[in-house]
C-alpha positions as CSV (number, residue, x, y, z in Angstrom):
1,M,-23.5,-38.7,39.1
2,T,-23.3,-36.1,36.4
3,E,-21.2,-33.0,36.7
4,K,-24.2,-30.8,37.3
5,E,-25.4,-33.1,40.2
6,F,-21.9,-33.1,41.7
7,W,-21.6,-29.3,41.8
8,T,-25.2,-29.0,43.1
9,K,-24.5,-31.3,46.0
10,Y,-21.1,-29.7,46.7
11,S,-22.6,-26.2,46.8
12,R,-25.4,-27.4,49.0
13,A,-22.9,-29.0,51.5
14,E,-20.8,-25.8,51.5
15,Y,-23.9,-23.8,52.2
16,L,-24.8,-26.0,55.2
17,H,-21.3,-25.8,56.6
18,S,-21.4,-22.0,56.3
19,T,-24.7,-21.8,58.3
20,K,-22.9,-23.8,61.1
21,N,-26.2,-25.6,61.7
22,V,-24.9,-29.1,62.4
23,V,-28.4,-30.5,63.1
24,A,-29.8,-29.4,59.7
25,A,-26.7,-30.8,58.0
26,A,-27.1,-34.2,59.8
27,A,-30.8,-34.3,58.9
28,E,-30.2,-33.7,55.2
29,A,-27.3,-36.2,55.2
30,A,-29.6,-38.8,56.6
31,E,-32.1,-38.3,53.7
32,D,-29.5,-38.1,50.9
33,E,-26.5,-40.5,51.0
34,E,-24.6,-38.7,48.2
35,L,-24.9,-35.4,50.1
36,A,-23.7,-37.1,53.2
37,V,-20.4,-37.8,51.5
38,F,-19.8,-34.0,51.2
39,L,-21.0,-33.2,54.7
40,K,-18.9,-35.8,56.6
41,R,-15.3,-35.3,57.5
42,D,-12.7,-36.5,55.1
43,D,-11.0,-39.5,56.5
44,M,-7.8,-38.7,54.5
45,L,-7.6,-35.3,56.1
46,A,-8.2,-36.8,59.5
47,N,-5.4,-39.4,59.0
48,E,-3.1,-36.7,57.8
49,A,-3.8,-34.6,60.9
50,R,-3.2,-37.5,63.2
51,R,0.1,-38.3,61.4
52,K,1.3,-34.8,62.0
53,I,0.4,-34.9,65.7
54,R,2.4,-38.1,66.1
55,R,5.4,-36.3,64.7
56,V,5.4,-33.9,67.6
57,D,8.4,-34.4,70.0
58,P,6.9,-35.9,73.2
59,T,9.7,-34.2,75.2
60,V,8.4,-30.7,74.4
61,D,7.0,-29.2,77.6
62,M,3.7,-27.8,76.3
63,E,2.5,-26.9,79.7
64,A,5.3,-24.4,80.0
65,D,3.8,-22.5,77.1
66,E,0.3,-22.3,78.4
67,G,1.1,-18.9,80.1
68,D,2.0,-17.5,76.7
69,D,-1.1,-18.7,75.0
70,Y,-3.5,-15.7,74.7
71,I,-5.9,-17.5,72.4
72,H,-7.9,-19.1,75.2
73,L,-8.2,-15.8,77.2
74,P,-11.5,-13.9,77.0
75,D,-11.8,-11.5,74.1
76,H,-8.5,-12.6,72.6
77,G,-7.8,-14.5,69.4
78,L,-10.4,-16.1,67.1
79,L,-13.1,-17.7,69.2
80,Q,-15.6,-20.1,67.6
81,D,-19.1,-20.4,68.7
82,E,-18.9,-24.1,68.2
83,A,-16.6,-24.4,71.3
84,K,-19.5,-23.2,73.5
85,D,-22.0,-25.6,71.9
86,V,-22.4,-29.0,73.5
87,L,-23.6,-31.4,70.8
88,D,-24.3,-35.1,70.8
89,S,-21.8,-37.5,69.4
90,Q,-24.1,-38.4,66.5
91,Y,-23.6,-34.9,65.0
92,E,-19.8,-34.9,65.4
93,P,-19.0,-36.2,61.9
94,Y,-20.9,-33.3,60.3
95,R,-19.1,-30.6,62.3
96,R,-16.4,-28.6,60.6
97,S,-13.5,-27.3,62.8
98,F,-12.0,-23.9,62.7
99,S,-8.8,-25.2,61.1
100,Q,-10.8,-26.8,58.3
101,D,-12.5,-23.4,57.6
102,L,-9.2,-21.6,57.7
103,N,-7.5,-24.1,55.4
104,Q,-10.3,-24.0,53.0
105,H,-10.3,-20.2,52.9
106,A,-6.6,-20.2,52.3
107,A,-6.9,-22.8,49.5
108,V,-9.6,-20.6,47.8
109,V,-7.4,-17.5,48.0
110,L,-4.3,-19.3,46.7
111,Q,-6.3,-20.8,43.9
112,G,-7.7,-17.4,42.8
113,R,-4.2,-16.0,43.0
114,L,-2.8,-18.7,40.9
115,V,-5.5,-18.2,38.3
116,A,-4.8,-14.5,38.3
117,E,-1.1,-15.0,38.0
118,L,-1.7,-17.5,35.2
119,S,-3.9,-15.1,33.3
120,D,-1.4,-12.3,33.7
121,E,1.4,-14.6,32.5
122,I,-0.7,-15.6,29.4
123,S,-1.5,-12.0,28.6
124,N,2.2,-11.1,29.0
125,R,3.2,-13.9,26.7
126,N,0.6,-12.7,24.1
127,L,1.9,-9.1,24.4
128,E,5.5,-10.2,24.0
129,R,4.6,-12.3,21.0
130,K,2.8,-9.3,19.4
131,L,5.7,-7.1,20.2
132,S,8.2,-9.5,18.7
133,D,6.0,-9.8,15.5
134,R,6.0,-6.0,15.1
135,I,9.7,-5.8,15.7
136,S,10.3,-8.5,13.1
137,R,8.1,-6.7,10.6
138,I,9.8,-3.4,11.2
139,A,13.4,-4.7,11.4
140,E,15.4,-4.7,8.2
141,I,17.1,-7.8,7.0
142,E,20.4,-6.9,5.3
143,D,20.4,-9.9,3.0
144,L,17.0,-9.0,1.6
145,Q,17.6,-5.2,1.2
146,G,18.3,-3.6,-2.1
147,P,21.2,-1.3,-2.9
148,R,21.1,1.9,-0.8
149,D,22.0,4.2,-3.7
150,P,19.4,4.4,-6.5
151,A,20.4,2.7,-9.7
152,V,19.2,5.7,-11.7
153,A,19.6,9.3,-10.8
154,P,16.2,11.0,-10.1
155,L,15.1,13.6,-12.6
156,S,15.0,17.1,-11.3
157,I,14.1,19.2,-14.4
158,K,13.0,22.8,-14.0
159,D,12.8,23.4,-17.8
160,P,11.9,20.5,-20.1
161,R,14.2,21.9,-22.8
162,D,17.1,21.1,-20.5
163,Y,16.4,17.4,-20.8
164,F,16.4,17.4,-24.6
165,D,19.4,19.7,-24.8
166,S,21.3,17.3,-22.5
167,Q,20.6,14.5,-24.9
168,Q,22.1,16.4,-27.9
169,P,25.7,15.1,-27.5
170,N,24.5,11.5,-27.3
171,A,22.3,12.0,-30.4
172,L,25.0,13.6,-32.4
173,K,27.5,10.9,-31.4
174,A,25.0,8.2,-32.5
175,L,24.6,10.0,-35.9
176,G,28.4,10.0,-36.4
177,D,29.1,13.7,-35.6
178,A,31.3,13.3,-32.6
179,G,33.0,16.7,-32.9
180,S,29.9,18.7,-32.6
181,G,28.7,16.8,-29.6
182,T,31.2,18.5,-27.3
183,K,29.4,21.8,-27.5
184,S,26.3,21.9,-25.3
185,L,23.3,24.1,-25.8
186,R,22.0,26.6,-23.3
187,S,18.3,27.2,-22.9
188,S,18.5,30.3,-20.7
189,V,20.5,33.2,-22.1
190,S,20.3,36.9,-21.8
191,S,19.1,39.2,-24.5
192,R,22.6,40.4,-25.3
193,E,23.9,36.9,-25.6
194,A,21.0,35.9,-27.9
195,Y,21.6,38.9,-30.1
196,G,25.3,38.2,-30.3
197,S,24.7,34.6,-31.3
198,L,22.2,35.5,-33.9
199,R,24.6,38.1,-35.4
200,D,27.4,35.5,-35.6
201,I,25.1,33.0,-37.3
202,V,24.0,35.6,-39.9
203,S,27.6,36.6,-40.5
204,D,28.6,32.9,-41.1
205,V,25.7,32.5,-43.6
206,R,26.8,35.6,-45.5
207,V,30.4,34.4,-45.8
208,M,29.9,30.6,-46.3
209,G,26.4,30.5,-47.6
210,L,23.9,27.7,-47.0
211,S,25.0,24.1,-47.7
212,E,21.4,23.0,-48.0
213,P,18.2,25.0,-48.5
214,I,16.1,25.4,-45.3
215,M,13.0,24.2,-47.1
216,N,12.2,22.6,-50.4
217,Q,10.8,25.1,-52.8
218,E,8.1,22.7,-54.1
219,V,6.9,22.0,-50.6
220,A,6.8,25.6,-49.7
221,L,4.8,26.5,-52.8
222,K,2.3,23.7,-52.1
223,V,1.8,24.8,-48.5
224,L,1.3,28.5,-49.6
225,N,-1.2,27.5,-52.3
226,G,-3.1,25.4,-49.8
227,L,-3.3,28.2,-47.3
228,T,-4.4,30.7,-49.9
229,Q,-7.2,28.4,-51.2
230,N,-8.3,27.7,-47.6
231,I,-8.5,31.4,-46.7
232,S,-10.3,32.3,-49.9
233,S,-12.8,29.5,-49.7
234,T,-13.5,30.2,-46.0
235,K,-14.3,33.8,-46.8
236,L,-16.5,32.8,-49.6
237,H,-18.6,30.4,-47.5
238,L,-18.7,32.4,-44.3
239,G,-19.6,35.8,-45.8
240,N,-19.0,38.9,-43.7
241,N,-19.5,37.5,-40.2
242,P,-16.1,37.6,-38.5
243,H,-17.2,35.7,-35.4
244,E,-18.4,32.6,-37.4
245,S,-15.9,29.8,-38.0
246,V,-16.0,26.6,-40.1
247,L,-16.5,24.4,-37.1
248,D,-19.5,26.4,-36.0
249,R,-21.3,25.5,-39.2
250,L,-20.7,21.8,-38.9
251,P,-23.0,19.4,-37.0
252,K,-22.2,18.9,-33.4
253,V,-21.2,15.3,-33.7
254,T,-18.9,16.0,-36.6
255,K,-17.4,18.9,-34.8
256,E,-16.7,16.9,-31.6
257,E,-15.1,14.0,-33.7
258,L,-12.8,16.5,-35.5
259,M,-11.7,18.2,-32.3
260,H,-11.0,14.8,-30.7
261,H,-8.9,13.6,-33.7
262,W,-7.1,16.9,-33.9
263,T,-6.1,16.7,-30.2
264,S,-5.0,13.0,-30.7
265,V,-2.9,13.8,-33.7
266,Q,-1.2,16.7,-31.9
267,E,-0.3,14.5,-28.9
268,L,0.9,11.7,-31.2
269,L,3.1,14.0,-33.2
270,K,4.5,15.7,-30.2
271,H,5.7,12.4,-28.7
272,F,6.8,11.2,-32.1
273,W,9.1,14.2,-32.9
274,S,10.4,14.4,-29.3
275,S,11.6,10.8,-29.6
276,Y,14.1,11.7,-32.4
277,P,17.0,11.1,-32.7
278,I,16.6,7.5,-31.7
279,T,19.5,6.6,-29.4
280,T,18.0,3.7,-27.3
281,K,15.9,0.6,-27.8
282,Y,13.2,2.2,-25.7
283,L,12.9,5.2,-28.1
284,Y,12.8,2.8,-31.0
285,A,9.9,0.8,-29.5
286,K,8.1,4.1,-28.6
287,V,8.4,5.4,-32.2
288,T,7.1,2.1,-33.5
289,R,4.0,2.2,-31.2
290,L,3.4,5.8,-32.2
291,K,3.6,4.9,-35.9
292,D,1.0,2.2,-35.5
293,A,-1.3,4.6,-33.6
294,M,-1.0,7.3,-36.3
295,S,-1.7,4.8,-39.1
296,Q,-5.1,4.2,-37.5
297,V,-6.1,7.8,-37.8
298,Y,-6.2,7.8,-41.6
299,P,-9.3,5.5,-42.0
300,K,-11.1,7.4,-39.2
301,L,-10.6,10.8,-40.9
302,Q,-11.7,9.3,-44.2
303,E,-14.8,7.9,-42.5
304,I,-15.7,11.4,-41.1
305,K,-15.4,12.9,-44.6
306,E,-17.7,10.3,-46.1
307,S,-20.3,10.5,-43.3
308,V,-21.1,14.2,-43.5
309,Q,-23.5,15.8,-45.9
310,S,-22.3,17.0,-49.3
311,D,-22.8,20.7,-48.2
312,F,-20.2,20.3,-45.4
313,R,-17.9,17.9,-47.1
314,H,-15.7,20.6,-48.5
315,Q,-15.3,22.3,-45.1
316,V,-14.4,19.0,-43.5
317,S,-11.8,18.3,-46.2
318,L,-10.2,21.6,-45.5
319,L,-10.0,20.8,-41.8
320,V,-8.7,17.3,-42.3
321,H,-6.1,18.2,-44.9
322,P,-3.6,19.8,-42.4
323,M,-3.8,16.7,-40.2
324,L,-3.1,14.4,-43.1
325,Q,-0.2,16.6,-44.2
326,A,1.3,16.5,-40.7
327,L,0.9,12.7,-40.5
328,D,2.4,12.2,-44.0
329,A,5.5,14.3,-43.0
330,A,6.0,12.1,-39.9
331,F,5.7,8.9,-41.9
332,A,8.1,10.2,-44.6
333,Y,10.7,11.1,-41.9
334,Y,10.2,7.7,-40.3
335,D,10.8,5.9,-43.6
336,A,13.9,8.0,-44.4
337,D,15.3,7.3,-41.0
338,V,14.7,3.6,-41.3
339,Q,16.5,3.5,-44.7
340,K,19.4,5.5,-43.3
341,R,19.8,3.1,-40.4
342,S,19.6,0.0,-42.6
343,G,22.3,1.5,-44.8
344,K,24.6,2.2,-41.9
345,S,24.0,-1.3,-40.5
346,G,24.9,-2.9,-43.8
347,E,28.2,-1.0,-44.0
348,R,29.4,-2.2,-40.6
349,P,31.3,-5.5,-40.4
350,N,29.5,-8.7,-39.1
351,G,26.2,-6.9,-39.5
352,S,26.5,-5.3,-36.0
353,V,24.1,-2.5,-35.1
């Protein structure tokens, strides 16, 4: 018998018992032997009932309690219609007593309650497991936590000049001028203080003079001649239109390339000069990367000059020349600083840097 056939016959037998039609149940049991197994009384249950009856004390006076038994009185208790029916003995095996119905109902209720309690218990376990997982994720493990205090103080700079001014003592100390590093600069002063400081500096220059010239005379003359030639040639080519510039006369592609390279050179030079004086390994690596990036600008500018037409080549040269001068000055300063550092490292014992 398959599982489907078993439950089909079991459900059919329960239906016949619920109709309380013993005759119909006996008729179907006679036709189907397997169904008769479900319809007949269970011998094991009958033996268990007889065993319990034998355990009753025979000395108990049950007749004395008949006056207190209200179940058999009219309209009292749970009366079964089967008590009024007089059936033949042949239908007795297919008849279900009231106690069997009551026990079966109690078993079904208890089974459903157990299933409900089991499902609630499983859901509670799942909820507790999820809650414990969340707590374990949120909870901090002291052994795995980093230091509470930050290793580096966070930057809180209102004026960027304050940051560079604060690095002045370290830079001067690295260059060997430890005495001047004790005096810090102030980026925010009043007009009276600024005027007083400027007057003191001028007085010192008048008394002591300049130890070194502020600018090389040859470089100043070269820059002045270049600017004069640039202004005169621009006026010659542009005529009397004050709103027209050299860039406006160039092709659009060339103009965009020049603007792009000019912006790139400005950014590279800004970071390059702000990295000096070099006091840490990070600044040294940064300057090295900037030098490599600036060295790649030379061939690109030369390519722009060669790609334009001959009519615009002079204007492009005038625009490219200041960029090349700024880059040359940066490379010259870099080479001088490298030679200065190598000389200092050679003078120190054991070659320590």
